[in-house]
N, C-alpha and C positions, 0 to 999 in steps of 0.2 A: 504493500499499499503506500505510497509516498514516493515512487519511482518517477512518476510523471506529475507536473503540476496540473491542477484542474482546468486552466486556461490553455493547455497544450492542444495543437491542431487535431490530434488524434480524437480529442473528445468534442470537437466542433460539430454543431448541428447545423446544416443548411436550413431546415425547416424552422428552427428557432430564430435564427437571424432573420429569415423572410419575414415571419410574423412580427418581429420587433420593428423592422424597418417599415412595414405596412401600417403599422400603428403609428409610428413616429412621424411620418411623411406622407405627402399627398402623392402616391405612386400609382401610375396606370399600369406598368409592367415592371416585374423585377426577375432577374435570374440570378441564382447563387450557384456557382460551380466550384468544386474543390478538385484540383488536380495535383495530386502529390503534396508538395509544400507551398502550392500556389493557390490563392483564392481569387476568384474572378466574380465581380458584381457588375451586373448591367442593369441600369434603371432608366425607365421613362416617367417623367413626371406628369401628373394630371395638370392640364392647364385650366387656371382660373379664368372663366370668361366674363361672369356677371355676378353682381350682387343682388340677391333675391331677398326683399324685406316683406316680412309677413308678421302680424300681431306685434309690430314695434322691434322685432328682432332681425338682424341682417345675417345672411348666410352666403357663402360663396358656392357658385354652381359652376359646373363644367360645361363643355360644349355639347354634352348629351343630355343636359337637364338634370344631373344628379347632384345632390347636395354634398359638398365635400367637407364643409366645417362651418361653424359660426365664423362671422368676420371678425378678424383681429387687427390690431393696429398696424402690423407689418404689411397688410394688404390694402389699407385705407388709402394710400397715395399712389396706388398703381393705375389710377385712372379707369377703373372698371366701371362700365355702365350699370346703372341700377334699375331693377324692374320692381315695382311694387305690386304685390298681389291684392287684389280687391277683397279677398277672403282673408280671415283671421285663421291661420292654419298652424298647428304645431308640427314642426318638421324634425326628422331625425336624420343623421348622417347616412348616406347611401340611398336616401329616398329620391324618387324621381318627381321633379315639380312640373316638367313638361316633357314631352317625347322629344327624341333626337331631330326629327324633321322640323318640328315647331322651333326648336331652338336654333337650328341652321337657318331657317328663314329670318328669324329675329336678329341674329348676328349679321346676316347679309343686309337686312334693312338698316341696321345701325351704320355698317361700313358705307352704304350707299349714301345715307343721310350725312354722314361725316364729310364725304367727298363734295357735296353740295353746299348751296348758301344757307340751307335750313339749319336752325340751331335747336337741337332737342334739349328740353329742360328735365323731363322725366318720362318714364314709361309705366304704363299699368296694364295688368293683365288678369283675367279671371282664369285661374288654373283649371277649373272644371269645364270651361268653354273657351278653349284656346283660340277660337275664331275671332275673339274680341281683344284687340290690343289697341290701347289709347296711347298716342304718342302725344305728350304735352309740349308744345313749342314755346320757345323763349318770347316769342311775339304775343303770348296770351291766348292763342287758339289751341285746339286740339285736333288731331287727325285720327280717325279710327281706321285700322287696317285689319285684314284677315290673314294671318300667317300661313293658313292652309292652301292658300292659292297663290299665284304668281305675285311676288312683291314687286317686280319690275312693271308690270302692267298697272298696279295700283299707284306706284310712284309716278308713271307716266300721266295718269289721270289727274294726280295731285298737281304736278307741274303744269299740266294744261290749264287747270282752274286758276292757279297762281299767276300764270302768264296773261291771263284774260285782261282785257283793257279796263274792265270795271272792278277788278279784283283788288280788295283791300283786306287782308287777312286780320288785321287788327280789330275789325268789326265783326269778325266770325267768332262764334262760340265753338263750333267744330266743322270739319270737313270729312264726310264719311266717304271713303273710296272702296269699300268692301263689295259692292253689288254689281258686277260686270261692268258695263259701259255707263251706268248710272252713277252720278255723284250727287250727295246730298250735302247741302249747306245749310247750317242754322246761324243766324245772325244773333248778335248779343241783344 
């Protein structure tokens, strides 16, 4: 007994290290291999894409709509977009707040909006009915999108409305571009 110390490579457990690393870090994939006296670790970190706020608590969500963790101070300055849930839900780590397709549509929408002149203030969504996405603009009006259909077509309709000669978005309460070729505008 006492011939080898407890931390000798002979007693090393790949499974234990894998479990510890998954618990300590946001990892998408991890492989641990031991070859003789060599240890090889390959990791792929989960990418924090959005902050999801519900019931006054902020969570970090990945590109698949999975809750990664509560928001901590180290992520607050990363410039992550925030989506507010219109429902007060209690979330747990690993829970899906939206399906991957809806998340991809929302991320595409955010990317396209950042490339243009429109300034997004906040986003709101009903997680039980993901066809309702409210984008609140800095100018004081909202735009309703449906992430389940083509975001590009909806943006084209929005741009056409805003380019109209009588368009004055500051007098709008909202512009709804979710319904095919029809656009609904409600004045304040």
